[in-house]
HTML snippet that shows the backbone in 3Dmol.js (N, CA, C, O; Angstrom):
<script src="https://3Dmol.org/build/3Dmol-min.js"></script>
<div id="view" style="width:600px;height:400px;position:relative"></div>
<script>
const pdb = `
ATOM      1  N   MET A   1     114.477 114.581  97.610  1.00  0.00           N
ATOM      2  CA  MET A   1     113.256 114.328  98.328  1.00  0.00           C
ATOM      3  C   MET A   1     113.570 113.351  99.454  1.00  0.00           C
ATOM      4  O   MET A   1     114.253 112.347  99.251  1.00  0.00           O
ATOM      5  N   ILE A   2     113.065 113.656 100.631  1.00  0.00           N
ATOM      6  CA  ILE A   2     113.202 112.787 101.795  1.00  0.00           C
ATOM      7  C   ILE A   2     111.799 112.344 102.184  1.00  0.00           C
ATOM      8  O   ILE A   2     110.931 113.182 102.426  1.00  0.00           O
ATOM      9  N   VAL A   3     111.568 111.038 102.247  1.00  0.00           N
ATOM     10  CA  VAL A   3     110.240 110.492 102.562  1.00  0.00           C
ATOM     11  C   VAL A   3     110.351 109.636 103.820  1.00  0.00           C
ATOM     12  O   VAL A   3     111.257 108.816 103.964  1.00  0.00           O
ATOM     13  N   ARG A   4     109.389 109.859 104.732  1.00  0.00           N
ATOM     14  CA  ARG A   4     109.338 109.062 105.961  1.00  0.00           C
ATOM     15  C   ARG A   4     107.916 108.553 106.157  1.00  0.00           C
ATOM     16  O   ARG A   4     106.950 109.184 105.729  1.00  0.00           O
ATOM     17  N   ILE A   5     107.806 107.411 106.806  1.00  0.00           N
ATOM     18  CA  ILE A   5     106.499 106.850 107.160  1.00  0.00           C
ATOM     19  C   ILE A   5     106.438 106.760 108.671  1.00  0.00           C
ATOM     20  O   ILE A   5     107.362 106.255 109.310  1.00  0.00           O
ATOM     21  N   GLU A   6     105.338 107.256 109.247  1.00  0.00           N
ATOM     22  CA  GLU A   6     105.143 107.212 110.688  1.00  0.00           C
ATOM     23  C   GLU A   6     103.778 106.624 111.012  1.00  0.00           C
ATOM     24  O   GLU A   6     102.875 106.625 110.176  1.00  0.00           O
ATOM     25  N   SER A   7     103.643 106.131 112.211  1.00  0.00           N
ATOM     26  CA  SER A   7     102.387 105.604 112.750  1.00  0.00           C
ATOM     27  C   SER A   7     101.744 104.528 111.873  1.00  0.00           C
ATOM     28  O   SER A   7     100.542 104.593 111.620  1.00  0.00           O
ATOM     29  N   PRO A   8     102.510 103.543 111.404  1.00  0.00           N
ATOM     30  CA  PRO A   8     101.884 102.501 110.576  1.00  0.00           C
ATOM     31  C   PRO A   8     100.925 101.637 111.402  1.00  0.00           C
ATOM     32  O   PRO A   8     101.205 101.298 112.552  1.00  0.00           O
ATOM     33  N   GLN A   9      99.808 101.295 110.798  1.00  0.00           N
ATOM     34  CA  GLN A   9      98.827 100.402 111.409  1.00  0.00           C
ATOM     35  C   GLN A   9      98.444  99.363 110.364  1.00  0.00           C
ATOM     36  O   GLN A   9      98.147  99.705 109.220  1.00  0.00           O
ATOM     37  N   VAL A  10      98.453  98.094 110.761  1.00  0.00           N
ATOM     38  CA  VAL A  10      98.136  97.004 109.843  1.00  0.00           C
ATOM     39  C   VAL A  10      97.113  96.084 110.509  1.00  0.00           C
ATOM     40  O   VAL A  10      97.293  95.672 111.655  1.00  0.00           O
ATOM     41  N   ALA A  11      96.046  95.769 109.786  1.00  0.00           N
ATOM     42  CA  ALA A  11      95.046  94.810 110.259  1.00  0.00           C
ATOM     43  C   ALA A  11      94.837  93.790 109.147  1.00  0.00           C
ATOM     44  O   ALA A  11      94.570  94.153 108.002  1.00  0.00           O
ATOM     45  N   VAL A  12      94.961  92.504 109.494  1.00  0.00           N
ATOM     46  CA  VAL A  12      94.818  91.434 108.507  1.00  0.00           C
ATOM     47  C   VAL A  12      93.560  90.639 108.829  1.00  0.00           C
ATOM     48  O   VAL A  12      93.352  90.210 109.964  1.00  0.00           O
ATOM     49  N   TYR A  13      92.724  90.452 107.810  1.00  0.00           N
ATOM     50  CA  TYR A  13      91.470  89.701 107.920  1.00  0.00           C
ATOM     51  C   TYR A  13      91.467  88.618 106.851  1.00  0.00           C
ATOM     52  O   TYR A  13      90.848  88.779 105.799  1.00  0.00           O
ATOM     53  N   GLY A  14      92.156  87.517 107.122  1.00  0.00           N
ATOM     54  CA  GLY A  14      92.248  86.444 106.132  1.00  0.00           C
ATOM     55  C   GLY A  14      93.040  86.882 104.912  1.00  0.00           C
ATOM     56  O   GLY A  14      94.237  87.151 105.008  1.00  0.00           O
ATOM     57  N   ASP A  15      92.370  86.955 103.759  1.00  0.00           N
ATOM     58  CA  ASP A  15      93.030  87.352 102.509  1.00  0.00           C
ATOM     59  C   ASP A  15      92.903  88.845 102.220  1.00  0.00           C
ATOM     60  O   ASP A  15      93.156  89.288 101.100  1.00  0.00           O
ATOM     61  N   THR A  16      92.512  89.618 103.231  1.00  0.00           N
ATOM     62  CA  THR A  16      92.386  91.068 103.096  1.00  0.00           C
ATOM     63  C   THR A  16      93.177  91.740 104.208  1.00  0.00           C
ATOM     64  O   THR A  16      93.156  91.291 105.354  1.00  0.00           O
ATOM     65  N   ALA A  17      93.873  92.818 103.865  1.00  0.00           N
ATOM     66  CA  ALA A  17      94.617  93.588 104.866  1.00  0.00           C
ATOM     67  C   ALA A  17      94.352  95.073 104.628  1.00  0.00           C
ATOM     68  O   ALA A  17      94.215  95.522 103.490  1.00  0.00           O
ATOM     69  N   VAL A  18      94.281  95.819 105.720  1.00  0.00           N
ATOM     70  CA  VAL A  18      94.118  97.269 105.651  1.00  0.00           C
ATOM     71  C   VAL A  18      95.354  97.884 106.306  1.00  0.00           C
ATOM     72  O   VAL A  18      95.691  97.565 107.446  1.00  0.00           O
ATOM     73  N   VAL A  19      96.018  98.765 105.571  1.00  0.00           N
ATOM     74  CA  VAL A  19      97.249  99.404 106.039  1.00  0.00           C
ATOM     75  C   VAL A  19      97.029 100.908 106.023  1.00  0.00           C
ATOM     76  O   VAL A  19      96.540 101.463 105.039  1.00  0.00           O
ATOM     77  N   SER A  20      97.395 101.567 107.126  1.00  0.00           N
ATOM     78  CA  SER A  20      97.253 103.017 107.219  1.00  0.00           C
ATOM     79  C   SER A  20      98.538 103.586 107.801  1.00  0.00           C
ATOM     80  O   SER A  20      99.130 102.992 108.703  1.00  0.00           O
ATOM     81  N   PHE A  21      98.975 104.742 107.287  1.00  0.00           N
ATOM     82  CA  PHE A  21     100.201 105.366 107.794  1.00  0.00           C
ATOM     83  C   PHE A  21     100.228 106.844 107.406  1.00  0.00           C
ATOM     84  O   PHE A  21      99.544 107.279 106.480  1.00  0.00           O
ATOM     85  N   LEU A  22     101.027 107.586 108.135  1.00  0.00           N
ATOM     86  CA  LEU A  22     101.265 108.992 107.845  1.00  0.00           C
ATOM     87  C   LEU A  22     102.550 109.087 107.041  1.00  0.00           C
ATOM     88  O   LEU A  22     103.597 108.603 107.471  1.00  0.00           O
ATOM     89  N   ARG A  23     102.469 109.718 105.862  1.00  0.00           N
ATOM     90  CA  ARG A  23     103.674 109.888 105.035  1.00  0.00           C
ATOM     91  C   ARG A  23     104.094 111.345 105.096  1.00  0.00           C
ATOM     92  O   ARG A  23     103.296 112.244 104.828  1.00  0.00           O
ATOM     93  N   LEU A  24     105.341 111.571 105.447  1.00  0.00           N
ATOM     94  CA  LEU A  24     105.903 112.914 105.501  1.00  0.00           C
ATOM     95  C   LEU A  24     107.008 112.998 104.458  1.00  0.00           C
ATOM     96  O   LEU A  24     107.828 112.086 104.345  1.00  0.00           O
ATOM     97  N   PHE A  25     107.036 114.077 103.701  1.00  0.00           N
ATOM     98  CA  PHE A  25     108.146 114.219 102.764  1.00  0.00           C
ATOM     99  C   PHE A  25     108.569 115.664 102.622  1.00  0.00           C
ATOM    100  O   PHE A  25     107.766 116.595 102.676  1.00  0.00           O
ATOM    101  N   ASN A  26     109.867 115.804 102.437  1.00  0.00           N
ATOM    102  CA  ASN A  26     110.491 117.100 102.253  1.00  0.00           C
ATOM    103  C   ASN A  26     111.165 117.130 100.892  1.00  0.00           C
ATOM    104  O   ASN A  26     111.819 116.168 100.487  1.00  0.00           O
ATOM    105  N   VAL A  27     110.999 118.233 100.199  1.00  0.00           N
ATOM    106  CA  VAL A  27     111.659 118.429  98.911  1.00  0.00           C
ATOM    107  C   VAL A  27     112.690 119.542  99.091  1.00  0.00           C
ATOM    108  O   VAL A  27     112.375 120.626  99.580  1.00  0.00           O
ATOM    109  N   ILE A  28     113.916 119.253  98.688  1.00  0.00           N
ATOM    110  CA  ILE A  28     114.992 120.232  98.786  1.00  0.00           C
ATOM    111  C   ILE A  28     115.544 120.442  97.378  1.00  0.00           C
ATOM    112  O   ILE A  28     116.409 119.689  96.931  1.00  0.00           O
ATOM    113  N   PRO A  29     115.043 121.468  96.673  1.00  0.00           N
ATOM    114  CA  PRO A  29     115.522 121.718  95.307  1.00  0.00           C
ATOM    115  C   PRO A  29     117.010 122.082  95.290  1.00  0.00           C
ATOM    116  O   PRO A  29     117.541 122.649  96.244  1.00  0.00           O
ATOM    117  N   TYR A  30     117.650 121.745  94.201  1.00  0.00           N
ATOM    118  CA  TYR A  30     119.070 122.075  94.024  1.00  0.00           C
ATOM    119  C   TYR A  30     119.254 123.588  94.071  1.00  0.00           C
ATOM    120  O   TYR A  30     118.526 124.333  93.414  1.00  0.00           O
ATOM    121  N   ASN A  31     120.226 124.030  94.850  1.00  0.00           N
ATOM    122  CA  ASN A  31     120.559 125.462  94.983  1.00  0.00           C
ATOM    123  C   ASN A  31     119.371 126.318  95.397  1.00  0.00           C
ATOM    124  O   ASN A  31     119.218 127.440  94.915  1.00  0.00           O
ATOM    125  N   SER A  32     118.532 125.801  96.283  1.00  0.00           N
ATOM    126  CA  SER A  32     117.355 126.544  96.719  1.00  0.00           C
ATOM    127  C   SER A  32     117.031 126.150  98.155  1.00  0.00           C
ATOM    128  O   SER A  32     117.546 125.160  98.675  1.00  0.00           O
ATOM    129  N   ASP A  33     116.175 126.937  98.780  1.00  0.00           N
ATOM    130  CA  ASP A  33     115.736 126.614 100.137  1.00  0.00           C
ATOM    131  C   ASP A  33     114.778 125.430 100.107  1.00  0.00           C
ATOM    132  O   ASP A  33     114.082 125.216  99.115  1.00  0.00           O
ATOM    133  N   PRO A  34     114.740 124.661 101.195  1.00  0.00           N
ATOM    134  CA  PRO A  34     113.789 123.537 101.263  1.00  0.00           C
ATOM    135  C   PRO A  34     112.351 124.040 101.196  1.00  0.00           C
ATOM    136  O   PRO A  34     112.038 125.126 101.684  1.00  0.00           O
ATOM    137  N   LEU A  35     111.490 123.245 100.591  1.00  0.00           N
ATOM    138  CA  LEU A  35     110.062 123.557 100.551  1.00  0.00           C
ATOM    139  C   LEU A  35     109.431 123.114 101.870  1.00  0.00           C
ATOM    140  O   LEU A  35     110.006 122.276 102.565  1.00  0.00           O
ATOM    141  N   PRO A  36     108.270 123.650 102.234  1.00  0.00           N
ATOM    142  CA  PRO A  36     107.614 123.208 103.466  1.00  0.00           C
ATOM    143  C   PRO A  36     107.315 121.711 103.438  1.00  0.00           C
ATOM    144  O   PRO A  36     107.024 121.140 102.386  1.00  0.00           O
ATOM    145  N   GLN A  37     107.392 121.091 104.611  1.00  0.00           N
ATOM    146  CA  GLN A  37     107.106 119.656 104.717  1.00  0.00           C
ATOM    147  C   GLN A  37     105.663 119.384 104.328  1.00  0.00           C
ATOM    148  O   GLN A  37     104.760 120.148 104.668  1.00  0.00           O
ATOM    149  N   ASN A  38     105.456 118.284 103.608  1.00  0.00           N
ATOM    150  CA  ASN A  38     104.114 117.870 103.214  1.00  0.00           C
ATOM    151  C   ASN A  38     103.769 116.605 103.989  1.00  0.00           C
ATOM    152  O   ASN A  38     104.602 115.712 104.137  1.00  0.00           O
ATOM    153  N   ARG A  39     102.514 116.534 104.490  1.00  0.00           N
ATOM    154  CA  ARG A  39     102.065 115.389 105.287  1.00  0.00           C
ATOM    155  C   ARG A  39     100.754 114.880 104.712  1.00  0.00           C
ATOM    156  O   ARG A  39      99.879 115.664 104.344  1.00  0.00           O
ATOM    157  N   ALA A  40     100.625 113.553 104.638  1.00  0.00           N
ATOM    158  CA  ALA A  40      99.384 112.965 104.127  1.00  0.00           C
ATOM    159  C   ALA A  40      99.144 111.611 104.789  1.00  0.00           C
ATOM    160  O   ALA A  40     100.082 110.857 105.047  1.00  0.00           O
ATOM    161  N   TRP A  41      97.863 111.312 105.062  1.00  0.00           N
ATOM    162  CA  TRP A  41      97.460 109.996 105.548  1.00  0.00           C
ATOM    163  C   TRP A  41      97.178 109.099 104.366  1.00  0.00           C
ATOM    164  O   TRP A  41      96.462 109.490 103.444  1.00  0.00           O
ATOM    165  N   PHE A  42      97.732 107.904 104.382  1.00  0.00           N
ATOM    166  CA  PHE A  42      97.509 106.915 103.330  1.00  0.00           C
ATOM    167  C   PHE A  42      96.771 105.724 103.918  1.00  0.00           C
ATOM    168  O   PHE A  42      97.081 105.282 105.024  1.00  0.00           O
ATOM    169  N   THR A  43      95.806 105.209 103.190  1.00  0.00           N
ATOM    170  CA  THR A  43      95.136 103.959 103.548  1.00  0.00           C
ATOM    171  C   THR A  43      95.163 103.070 102.313  1.00  0.00           C
ATOM    172  O   THR A  43      94.783 103.496 101.222  1.00  0.00           O
ATOM    173  N   LEU A  44      95.615 101.832 102.491  1.00  0.00           N
ATOM    174  CA  LEU A  44      95.701 100.874 101.402  1.00  0.00           C
ATOM    175  C   LEU A  44      94.921  99.624 101.785  1.00  0.00           C
ATOM    176  O   LEU A  44      95.016  99.155 102.919  1.00  0.00           O
ATOM    177  N   VAL A  45      94.156  99.087 100.854  1.00  0.00           N
ATOM    178  CA  VAL A  45      93.482  97.806 101.042  1.00  0.00           C
ATOM    179  C   VAL A  45      94.195  96.802 100.152  1.00  0.00           C
ATOM    180  O   VAL A  45      94.266  96.974  98.935  1.00  0.00           O
ATOM    181  N   TRP A  46      94.720  95.758 100.768  1.00  0.00           N
ATOM    182  CA  TRP A  46      95.450  94.714 100.054  1.00  0.00           C
ATOM    183  C   TRP A  46      94.609  93.449 100.000  1.00  0.00           C
ATOM    184  O   TRP A  46      93.914  93.123 100.962  1.00  0.00           O
ATOM    185  N   LEU A  47      94.667  92.732  98.876  1.00  0.00           N
ATOM    186  CA  LEU A  47      93.998  91.442  98.724  1.00  0.00           C
ATOM    187  C   LEU A  47      95.023  90.394  98.311  1.00  0.00           C
ATOM    188  O   LEU A  47      95.918  90.667  97.510  1.00  0.00           O
ATOM    189  N   ARG A  48      94.884  89.189  98.865  1.00  0.00           N
ATOM    190  CA  ARG A  48      95.773  88.091  98.482  1.00  0.00           C
ATOM    191  C   ARG A  48      95.012  87.193  97.510  1.00  0.00           C
ATOM    192  O   ARG A  48      93.950  86.662  97.837  1.00  0.00           O
ATOM    193  N   ARG A  49      95.563  87.034  96.327  1.00  0.00           N
ATOM    194  CA  ARG A  49      94.985  86.183  95.288  1.00  0.00           C
ATOM    195  C   ARG A  49      96.063  85.243  94.778  1.00  0.00           C
ATOM    196  O   ARG A  49      97.144  85.681  94.385  1.00  0.00           O
ATOM    197  N   ARG A  50      95.769  83.953  94.784  1.00  0.00           N
ATOM    198  CA  ARG A  50      96.716  82.925  94.334  1.00  0.00           C
ATOM    199  C   ARG A  50      98.077  83.067  95.000  1.00  0.00           C
ATOM    200  O   ARG A  50      99.113  82.872  94.363  1.00  0.00           O
ATOM    201  N   GLY A  51      98.068  83.412  96.298  1.00  0.00           N
ATOM    202  CA  GLY A  51      99.299  83.485  97.074  1.00  0.00           C
ATOM    203  C   GLY A  51     100.065  84.792  96.987  1.00  0.00           C
ATOM    204  O   GLY A  51     101.080  84.950  97.666  1.00  0.00           O
ATOM    205  N   SER A  52      99.607  85.738  96.168  1.00  0.00           N
ATOM    206  CA  SER A  52     100.304  87.019  96.028  1.00  0.00           C
ATOM    207  C   SER A  52      99.431  88.164  96.527  1.00  0.00           C
ATOM    208  O   SER A  52      98.219  88.171  96.311  1.00  0.00           O
ATOM    209  N   TRP A  53     100.054  89.131  97.195  1.00  0.00           N
ATOM    210  CA  TRP A  53      99.343  90.303  97.687  1.00  0.00           C
ATOM    211  C   TRP A  53      99.408  91.425  96.656  1.00  0.00           C
ATOM    212  O   TRP A  53     100.433  91.622  96.004  1.00  0.00           O
ATOM    213  N   GLY A  54      98.304  92.160  96.515  1.00  0.00           N
ATOM    214  CA  GLY A  54      98.255  93.304  95.612  1.00  0.00           C
ATOM    215  C   GLY A  54      97.313  94.364  96.172  1.00  0.00           C
ATOM    216  O   GLY A  54      96.398  94.050  96.933  1.00  0.00           O
ATOM    217  N   ILE A  55      97.536  95.605  95.797  1.00  0.00           N
ATOM    218  CA  ILE A  55      96.708  96.709  96.277  1.00  0.00           C
ATOM    219  C   ILE A  55      95.401  96.733  95.491  1.00  0.00           C
ATOM    220  O   ILE A  55      95.405  96.829  94.264  1.00  0.00           O
ATOM    221  N   ALA A  56      94.280  96.645  96.215  1.00  0.00           N
ATOM    222  CA  ALA A  56      92.963  96.677  95.588  1.00  0.00           C
ATOM    223  C   ALA A  56      92.375  98.089  95.625  1.00  0.00           C
ATOM    224  O   ALA A  56      91.568  98.450  94.769  1.00  0.00           O
ATOM    225  N   HIS A  57      92.779  98.889  96.619  1.00  0.00           N
ATOM    226  CA  HIS A  57      92.242 100.247  96.740  1.00  0.00           C
ATOM    227  C   HIS A  57      93.209 101.089  97.557  1.00  0.00           C
ATOM    228  O   HIS A  57      93.884 100.581  98.452  1.00  0.00           O
ATOM    229  N   SER A  58      93.272 102.380  97.244  1.00  0.00           N
ATOM    230  CA  SER A  58      94.098 103.293  98.027  1.00  0.00           C
ATOM    231  C   SER A  58      93.361 104.619  98.200  1.00  0.00           C
ATOM    232  O   SER A  58      92.537 105.011  97.373  1.00  0.00           O
ATOM    233  N   HIS A  59      93.683 105.289  99.292  1.00  0.00           N
ATOM    234  CA  HIS A  59      93.082 106.588  99.563  1.00  0.00           C
ATOM    235  C   HIS A  59      94.143 107.463 100.222  1.00  0.00           C
ATOM    236  O   HIS A  59      94.919 106.982 101.048  1.00  0.00           O
ATOM    237  N   VAL A  60      94.180 108.747  99.861  1.00  0.00           N
ATOM    238  CA  VAL A  60      95.120 109.703 100.430  1.00  0.00           C
ATOM    239  C   VAL A  60      94.354 110.920 100.920  1.00  0.00           C
ATOM    240  O   VAL A  60      93.517 111.466 100.200  1.00  0.00           O
ATOM    241  N   SER A  61      94.641 111.345 102.147  1.00  0.00           N
ATOM    242  CA  SER A  61      94.033 112.546 102.705  1.00  0.00           C
ATOM    243  C   SER A  61      95.139 113.468 103.219  1.00  0.00           C
ATOM    244  O   SER A  61      96.084 113.014 103.864  1.00  0.00           O
ATOM    245  N   GLN A  62      95.017 114.736 102.936  1.00  0.00           N
ATOM    246  CA  GLN A  62      95.976 115.717 103.430  1.00  0.00           C
ATOM    247  C   GLN A  62      95.941 115.745 104.949  1.00  0.00           C
ATOM    248  O   GLN A  62      94.860 115.739 105.537  1.00  0.00           O
ATOM    249  N   ALA A  63      97.093 115.774 105.593  1.00  0.00           N
ATOM    250  CA  ALA A  63      97.198 115.866 107.058  1.00  0.00           C
ATOM    251  C   ALA A  63      97.783 117.223 107.405  1.00  0.00           C
ATOM    252  O   ALA A  63      98.801 117.627 106.841  1.00  0.00           O
ATOM    253  N   ASN A  64      97.164 117.905 108.301  1.00  0.00           N
ATOM    254  CA  ASN A  64      97.670 119.248 108.700  1.00  0.00           C
ATOM    255  C   ASN A  64      98.343 119.212 110.036  1.00  0.00           C
ATOM    256  O   ASN A  64      98.819 120.242 110.516  1.00  0.00           O
TER     257      ASN A  64
END
`;
const viewer = $3Dmol.createViewer("view");
viewer.addModel(pdb, "pdb");
viewer.setStyle({}, {cartoon: {color: "spectrum"}});
viewer.zoomTo();
viewer.render();
</script>
């Protein structure tokens, strides 16, 4: 599997951050032809609590 991230966007609002990116991945099975590329938009909401960042919410949408 080959995974790439394109068009990352990050916005930070104090202890909250919103991250969005396009994830592209290719699967190449052993002894077989590669499968079609898959593309999806990811959005992550991060929160900082006690100095550490963690994902509070995520969303994935198919990209054509």
